[in-house]
C-alpha positions, 0 to 999 in steps of 0.5 A: 467515509472510506480510509482513502477518501481524502488524505491517505497513503496507500501501499500496494504489494504483490509477490511478483509483477502483475501477479494476483492476488495483490494487497492494498493497505491504506492509512489516513491521518486519523490512523484508520487503516484498511487492508484488502486482498485483491483478485481483480481491481474491483474485486476485494476482500478484507485482508486479515493480517496483524498490521501495525498502523500509527499516524502522527499529526504535527500541525505546528510543523505542517506534517503528517507521518504514517508508520506501517508494519506489514507481515510479508510472509502473508504476501509471499506465501511459501517463499522465505522472507530474507536477504534478496527477497523480491517484492513488487510494490507501489506507494501512493499519496492521496490528497483532496487538494492535489493530484495523487503522487506515486512512487512508480508512475502508473500513467493511466490514472488507476492505482491498480496497474500492477504491471507498473509496480516498482521492485523492492529488494529486501536486505 
């Protein structure tokens, strides 16, 4: 079973809107995490970076929390990471019981619509 089959969070990151490669990190309630480097939506390879992934279930509160630490230098390449660094991103919440939710709507049903990513400005 894949990390993103069922409940999951998926984060897509790119150094610039529509630019390739872009990166996908997924985590499920069991704490399984998968990181991919994508040249095309259907063409991926494992992205071997030191990601910290923690998943915490709180059934009594009907809550699931996921924490990810992702090294941005591996995405930005030679661009220094610092104040006012710009990164394009989208965040999706997948669930078996409802349609997926996204931070920046893609409108076409594909999580891989990089031109619809939102912009993060690091401070």
